[in-house]
C-alpha positions in Angstrom: -102.6 9.8 -43.2 -99.6 10.2 -45.4 -96.6 7.9 -45.3 -94.4 10.9 -44.2 -96.4 11.2 -41.0 -95.3 7.7 -39.9 -91.6 8.4 -40.7 -89.5 7.3 -37.8 -91.7 4.7 -36.2 -89.0 2.0 -36.5 -86.4 4.5 -35.1 -88.7 5.1 -32.2 -89.2 1.4 -31.5 -85.4 0.9 -31.6 -84.8 3.9 -29.4 -87.2 2.6 -26.8 -85.8 -1.0 -26.9 -82.2 0.2 -26.6 -82.5 3.1 -24.2 -80.6 1.5 -21.4 -77.8 0.3 -23.8 -77.5 3.9 -25.1 -77.3 5.3 -21.5 -74.5 2.8 -20.6 -72.5 3.9 -23.7 -73.0 7.6 -22.9 -71.9 7.0 -19.3 -68.7 5.1 -20.3 -67.7 7.7 -22.9 -68.5 10.6 -20.6 -65.3 9.7 -18.7 -63.1 11.1 -21.5 -62.0 14.7 -21.5 -62.1 15.8 -25.1 -60.3 18.9 -24.3 -57.2 16.9 -23.2 -55.0 15.6 -26.1 -54.2 12.3 -24.3 -57.8 11.7 -23.3 -59.1 12.6 -26.7 -56.6 10.2 -28.3 -58.0 7.5 -26.0 -61.5 8.5 -27.0 -60.8 8.2 -30.7 -59.0 4.9 -30.2 -62.0 3.5 -28.4 -64.3 4.7 -31.1 -62.0 3.2 -33.8 -62.1 -0.2 -32.1 -65.8 -0.3 -32.5 -66.3 1.7 -35.7 -63.9 -0.5 -37.7 -66.0 -3.5 -37.1 -69.4 -1.9 -37.2 -68.9 -0.1 -40.5 -67.6 -3.2 -42.1 -70.7 -5.2 -41.1 -73.3 -2.4 -41.5 -72.0 -0.8 -44.7 -73.3 2.7 -44.1 -73.9 5.0 -47.0 -71.4 7.6 -45.7 -68.7 5.8 -43.7 -66.8 7.9 -41.1 -63.9 5.5 -40.6 -61.6 7.4 -43.0 -62.3 10.6 -41.0 -61.5 8.8 -37.7 -58.3 7.4 -39.2 -57.3 10.9 -40.4 -57.9 12.4 -36.9 -55.7 9.7 -35.3 -53.0 10.2 -37.9 -53.0 13.9 -37.3 -52.5 13.2 -33.6 -49.6 10.8 -34.5 -51.5 7.9 -32.9 -51.6 4.4 -34.2 -54.9 3.0 -35.5 -56.1 0.1 -33.3 -57.2 -3.3 -34.3 -61.0 -3.5 -34.4 -62.8 -5.6 -31.8 -64.6 -8.7 -33.1 -68.4 -8.9 -33.5 -70.2 -11.8 -35.0 -72.4 -10.8 -37.9 -75.9 -12.3 -37.4 -76.2 -12.4 -41.1 -79.7 -10.9 -41.2 -80.8 -7.7 -42.9 -82.5 -6.5 -39.7 -79.4 -7.0 -37.6 -77.3 -4.9 -40.0 -80.0 -2.2 -40.0 -79.8 -2.2 -36.2 -76.1 -1.6 -36.5 -76.7 1.2 -38.9 -79.3 2.7 -36.6 -76.6 2.9 -33.8 -74.0 4.3 -36.2 -76.3 7.0 -37.7 -77.5 8.0 -34.3 -73.9 8.4 -33.1 -73.5 11.1 -35.7 -76.0 13.2 -33.8 -74.1 12.8 -30.6 -70.8 13.4 -32.4 -71.9 16.8 -33.6 -72.5 17.8 -29.9 -69.2 16.3 -28.8 -67.3 18.1 -31.5 -67.8 21.4 -29.5 -65.9 19.9 -26.6 -62.8 19.0 -28.5 -59.8 21.0 -27.4 -58.4 23.9 -29.5 -56.0 22.7 -32.2 -57.2 19.0 -32.0 -58.6 17.5 -35.2 -62.3 16.8 -35.2 -63.2 15.6 -38.7 -64.8 12.4 -37.3 -67.0 14.1 -34.7 -67.9 16.9 -37.1 -69.3 14.5 -39.7 -72.9 15.3 -38.9 -75.8 14.5 -41.1 -76.4 16.8 -44.0 -79.8 18.5 -44.4 -82.5 15.9 -44.7 -80.1 12.9 -44.2 -81.5 11.9 -40.8 -85.1 11.9 -42.2 -83.9 10.0 -45.3 -82.2 7.4 -43.1 -85.4 7.0 -41.0 -87.5 6.5 -44.2 -85.0 3.9 -45.5 -85.1 2.2 -42.1 -88.9 2.1 -42.1 -88.9 0.8 -45.7 -86.4 -2.0 -44.8 -88.7 -3.0 -41.9 -91.7 -3.2 -44.1 -89.9 -5.4 -46.6 -88.2 -7.4 -43.8 -91.3 -9.2 -42.5 -91.7 -11.1 -39.3 -88.7 -11.1 -37.0 -87.0 -8.1 -38.7 -87.5 -5.7 -35.9 -86.3 -8.2 -33.3 -83.2 -8.7 -35.4 -82.7 -4.9 -35.7 -83.0 -4.6 -31.9 -80.3 -7.3 -31.5 -78.1 -5.4 -34.0 -78.5 -2.1 -32.2 -77.8 -3.7 -28.9 -74.7 -5.4 -30.3 -73.5 -2.1 -31.6 -74.0 -0.3 -28.3 -72.3 -3.2 -26.4 -69.3 -3.1 -28.8 -68.9 0.7 -28.2 -69.1 0.1 -24.4 -66.6 -2.7 -24.6 -64.2 -0.6 -26.7 -64.3 2.2 -24.2 -64.2 0.0 -21.2 -60.8 -1.3 -22.3 -59.4 2.2 -22.0 -61.2 3.2 -18.9 -60.6 0.0 -16.8 -57.1 1.0 -15.7 -58.4 4.4 -14.4 -60.9 2.6 -12.2 -58.6 -0.2 -10.9 
């Protein structure tokens, strides 16, 4: 068996451990109408509240925060303050944050198709380049191998924390609509 055939085993473990967290975030963000300028601004603002914190802690190779700030600026919308999140200080935790961030690129590419005509979509269009998702999975697997005992548990905690922060950031916008 070659190493390439096991690529993605950590991603799969994280996916299974965070499936409900991911569903909750998808449900909360499904309330935004990306074809509507006002709702799209609310969507981007909610994303920015989480992304500002997560990218600072996770330090992804290709940050999307500048693209998100660019989209908000083109919409003449203020950039929000990021929500707080305590850094657990472990390598596994930060890789869990990165897992959620890199996975959100996949969803962003699908959501970009829903953005209304004339609205900027640099942030959502920032999908993985050819081979980038596989390269990330290999790096994730390598980090897990080097991380030792407890690494995967820390990564699961990081991924859950990222999903919870995204849900919290969207919940702040959506709460008035439900109350």
